[in-house]
C-alpha positions in Angstrom: 12.6 -23.0 -0.2 9.4 -21.1 -0.6 8.2 -18.7 2.1 5.0 -19.7 4.0 2.4 -17.2 5.1 0.0 -18.0 7.9 -3.3 -16.3 8.1 -2.0 -14.5 11.2 0.9 -12.7 9.4 1.3 -10.2 6.7 4.7 -9.5 5.0 5.6 -5.9 4.1 8.2 -5.5 1.4 9.9 -2.2 0.8 12.2 -0.9 -1.9 14.0 2.4 -2.6 13.4 3.0 -6.4 16.1 5.6 -6.4 18.7 3.0 -5.3 18.1 0.8 -8.4 21.0 1.2 -10.9 20.4 1.5 -14.6 21.9 -2.0 -15.1 19.4 -3.5 -12.6 16.5 -1.5 -14.2 17.3 -3.4 -17.5 17.0 -6.7 -15.7 13.8 -5.8 -14.0 12.3 -4.7 -17.3 12.5 -8.2 -18.6 10.0 -9.3 -16.0 7.2 -7.1 -17.2 4.5 -7.9 -19.6 4.2 -5.9 -22.9 1.3 -4.0 -21.4 3.3 -3.1 -18.2 6.3 -2.1 -20.4 4.1 0.1 -22.6 2.9 2.0 -19.5 6.5 2.4 -18.3 7.5 3.8 -21.7 4.7 6.4 -21.6 5.9 8.0 -18.4 7.6 11.3 -19.2 8.9 12.1 -15.7 11.8 9.9 -14.5 10.7 9.5 -10.8 7.2 8.1 -11.5 8.6 6.0 -14.3 11.1 4.4 -12.0 8.5 3.9 -9.3 6.2 2.1 -11.8 9.0 -0.3 -12.9 10.2 -1.0 -9.3 6.6 -1.6 -8.1 5.7 -4.0 -10.9 9.0 -5.9 -10.5 8.7 -6.0 -6.7 5.2 -7.5 -7.0 6.3 -10.2 -9.4 9.5 -11.2 -7.6 7.9 -11.2 -4.2 4.9 -13.3 -5.2 7.4 -15.9 -6.5 8.8 -16.1 -3.0 5.6 -17.8 -1.9 4.8 -20.0 -4.9 6.7 -22.0 -7.5 5.7 -19.5 -10.3 8.2 -17.6 -12.4 8.0 -13.9 -11.9 7.1 -13.1 -15.5 4.2 -15.7 -15.4 2.0 -13.9 -12.9 -1.2 -12.4 -14.4 -3.5 -9.9 -12.9 -7.0 -8.6 -13.4 -8.7 -5.5 -11.8 -12.1 -5.3 -10.2 -14.6 -2.7 -11.1 -12.9 -0.2 -8.8 -9.5 -0.8 -10.3 -8.0 -3.0 -7.5 -5.8 -5.7 -9.0 -5.9 -9.4 -8.0 -4.4 -12.6 -9.2 -5.8 -14.0 -12.4 -5.6 -17.5 -14.0 -4.7 -20.7 -12.2 -2.5 -18.8 -9.7 -5.6 -17.1 -8.3 -6.3 -20.4 -6.4 -3.2 -19.8 -4.3 -5.2 -17.3 -2.2 -2.4 -14.7 -2.0 -3.7 -11.2 -1.4 -1.5 -8.2 -2.1 -1.6 -4.4 -2.3 0.9 -1.9 -3.6 1.7 1.8 -2.9 4.5 4.1 -4.0 5.7 7.6 -3.7 8.9 9.5 -4.2 11.7 7.4 -2.7 9.7 4.4 -1.6 7.7 1.4 -3.0 5.7 -0.7 -0.5 4.0 -4.1 -1.1 2.0 -6.0 1.5 1.2 -9.7 1.0 -1.2 -11.9 3.1 -2.8 -15.3 2.9 -6.5 -14.9 2.2 -6.9 -11.7 4.3 -8.2 -8.4 3.1 -5.1 -6.1 3.0 -4.3 -2.5 2.1 -1.2 -0.3 2.3 -0.6 3.4 1.6 2.7 5.3 1.7 3.3 9.1 1.4 6.3 11.4 1.3 6.0 13.7 4.3 7.9 16.4 2.4 5.5 16.6 -0.6 3.5 19.7 -1.1 -0.1 19.5 0.1 -2.7 22.2 0.9 -3.6 20.5 4.2 -5.9 23.2 5.4 -8.0 23.0 2.3 -7.9 19.2 1.9 -8.6 18.3 5.6 -12.3 19.3 5.7 -12.8 17.9 2.2 -11.5 14.3 2.9 -11.6 13.9 6.6 -14.7 13.0 8.7 -15.8 16.0 11.0 -14.1 14.5 14.1 -10.9 13.9 12.2 -10.9 17.4 10.7 -11.5 18.9 14.2 -8.6 16.9 15.7 -6.3 18.0 12.9 -7.2 21.6 13.3 -6.8 21.6 17.1 -3.5 19.7 17.2 -0.1 21.3 17.8 1.3 23.2 14.9 4.5 21.1 14.9 2.5 17.9 14.5 0.0 19.0 11.8 1.9 17.5 8.9 2.4 14.2 10.7 -1.2 14.1 11.8 -2.5 14.9 8.3 -0.5 12.1 6.6 -1.2 9.6 9.4 -5.0 10.1 8.8 -4.6 10.2 5.1 -2.6 7.0 4.8 -4.9 5.1 7.2 -7.9 6.1 5.2 -6.3 5.1 1.9 -5.1 1.8 3.3 -8.6 1.0 4.5 -10.4 1.8 1.3 -7.8 -0.2 -0.6 -8.2 -3.2 1.6 -12.0 -3.0 1.0 -11.2 -3.0 -2.8 -13.5 -0.1 -3.4 -11.2 2.9 -3.5 -12.3 6.4 -2.6 -15.6 5.8 -4.3 -16.9 4.5 -0.9 -16.5 8.0 0.6 -13.6 9.0 2.8 -15.8 10.9 5.2 -18.0 7.9 6.1 -15.5 6.6 8.7 -13.0 8.2 11.1 -9.7 7.3 12.8 -8.5 8.1 16.2 -4.8 8.4 16.7 -4.5 8.9 20.5 -4.4 5.2 21.5 -1.6 2.6 21.3 -2.8 1.7 17.8 -5.2 3.4 15.4 -8.9 2.9 16.1 -11.7 3.4 13.6 -15.4 4.2 13.8 -17.8 3.7 10.9 -20.8 5.7 9.9 -24.1 4.0 8.9 -23.4 4.2 5.2 -20.0 2.4 5.6 -21.6 -0.9 6.6 -18.6 -2.3 8.4 -17.6 -3.4 11.9 -14.4 -2.1 13.6 -13.9 -5.6 15.1 -13.1 -6.9 11.6 -9.9 -4.8 11.3 -6.4 -4.1 12.6 -4.4 -1.0 11.6 -0.7 -0.2 11.8 1.2 3.1 11.4 4.9 2.8 10.4 7.8 5.2 9.6 9.9 3.0 7.2 12.2 6.0 6.7 12.4 9.5 8.3 10.7 11.0 5.3 7.8 8.5 4.8 4.6 7.7 6.5 3.0 4.3 5.9 -0.2 2.7 7.1 -1.5 -0.8 6.8 -5.1 -2.2 7.1 -5.7 -5.9 7.5 -8.4 -8.3 8.4 -8.5 -8.8 12.2 -7.0 -12.3 12.0 -3.7 -10.7 11.0 -1.8 -10.2 14.3 1.7 -9.6 13.0 3.4 -7.6 10.2 7.0 -8.4 9.2 8.9 -5.8 7.2 11.6 -6.6 4.7 13.8 -4.3 2.6 14.8 -5.6 -0.8 17.6 -4.4 -3.2 16.8 -6.8 -6.0 20.1 -8.6 -5.6 18.3 -11.9 -6.3 16.5 -10.6 -9.4 17.0 -13.0 -12.4 
């Protein structure tokens, strides 16, 4: 029985790439197109290589939960900013998706018709936060980051970063739209956003979520305002063909 998505719900699918055995990797590789396999073969570092495989397999297997389409049959095309979407007859299904991955975690969000974006970061990764904050944060975000308690600086930095990434990915324009043209506030029950004049957007159009899927990972979601619920699922690929 196929899963059904209402416009009011988004499904978040999570996988640990480091938990995938070599035998299961071989099974997942069979789902990829020659182009995807070629990209996988060009990775020289094991961790990003595994993330790429798990991300592409997770996308294909998960989409097939919602439609009677074999995982290897899905086709994708990118817009001018690099955001992928469904191509071919399956595009008419209206499924929207977005992927993100980092060391130890792959995240995929799927929605029906809604704009959607996800970003995940490893809280332990090296980052020159004091240099990056004024370069990528709006002035009010940079000020809040600088004034915050020292013990919360890393959490605050990655909360803002993942929210901004999730939003620009949902818009389908990437960082080309300018990360300093909008600002998030973290002090309410849920993240709030304000847009500068050049952003041409309305906060009422959006909902945002901050999650901690594991103790070491920060995750943010951006979705059209009609999405009221996010359901999270972990997968181990036990049902992979």
